[in-house]
C-alpha positions, -999 to 999 in steps of 0.1 A, spaced: -34 -110 172 -68 -99 163 -87 -108 134 -95 -76 113 -125 -76 93 -137 -54 58 -166 -64 38 -181 -56 2 -213 -54 -12 -218 -55 -48 -249 -48 -67 -261 -55 -104 -238 -65 -132 -202 -55 -140 -203 -22 -157 -236 -2 -144 -236 -22 -111 -222 0 -76 -207 -13 -39 -200 -5 -12 -165 -11 11 -167 -9 51 -141 -19 80 -155 -31 112 -141 -4 126 -158 24 111 -132 39 101 -139 40 62 -166 31 39 -171 44 5 -186 36 -24 -166 21 -56 -183 15 -91 -169 1 -129 -157 33 -138 -142 40 -101 -120 9 -106 -112 8 -147 -122 49 -154 -115 79 -134 -150 78 -118 -158 85 -81 -154 64 -52 -129 38 -42 -115 7 -58 -100 -27 -45 -65 -13 -58 -64 22 -39 -72 1 -9 -40 -20 -14 -19 6 -21 -31 26 13 -27 -10 30 6 -11 15 18 24 19 9 23 61 22 -11 67 58 0 50 59 35 67 54 12 101 76 -15 92 104 10 84 103 30 112 105 2 135 129 -17 113 152 22 118 146 22 157 155 -15 161 189 -6 142 195 25 172 179 54 147 155 78 161 131 79 128 106 111 132 89 100 107 82 79 75 61 91 47 49 66 21 33 64 -11 22 39 -32 9 33 -70 -5 1 -81 -7 -9 -113 -36 -28 -128 -31 -36 -165 -39 -64 -185 -19 -97 -182 -26 -132 -207 -63 -114 -217 -74 -110 -174 -73 -74 -150 -39 -82 -134 -21 -60 -105 9 -62 -120 33 -36 -102 32 -17 -70 59 13 -65 65 25 -31 80 57 -28 92 64 7 106 94 27 121 90 65 129 120 83 158 104 107 186 133 121 221 120 108 219 88 94 242 75 70 226 72 34 236 34 27 226 17 61 193 33 52 191 20 19 197 -13 34 173 -10 63 149 5 37 156 -26 10 153 -53 38 120 -39 49 102 -37 15 106 -75 13 97 -82 55 67 -60 59 32 -85 63 15 -69 34 47 -69 4 47 -106 25 13 -108 15 15 -99 -27 49 -116 -30 31 -124 -65 32 -85 -71 64 -67 -86 75 -46 -55 94 -12 -64 110 7 -38 122 45 -43 131 57 -8 149 85 6 159 107 35 143 136 42 170 166 39 
């Protein structure tokens, strides 16, 4: 599998500085600042990008696991909420809550929950973030 690349540049000090982050493919580039990370300023932040990566990874992984178990999924829609808080005096990503809704016609709820929970622990981004508390709320679309 090929390596995936991204880069970031930061200019100046923490509070008044600014930076940009981009991915090698050119599909994404954005600015970021102290305010966009720790307050409500414009631009992105590392936590938001981790959330997007985790939601994307989980959606793909759950779809794969559902299909591997013989179920046709029409879609998996995942949202991630990344909590950044002070732990032992340092900013820390403490929790990521994934909320997933899967459109899988005719699927049994208990089997779905089993597959969804196993996928939470197995997706590559979850595995990379083992130090973070990862919560999951998964449901089937009505």
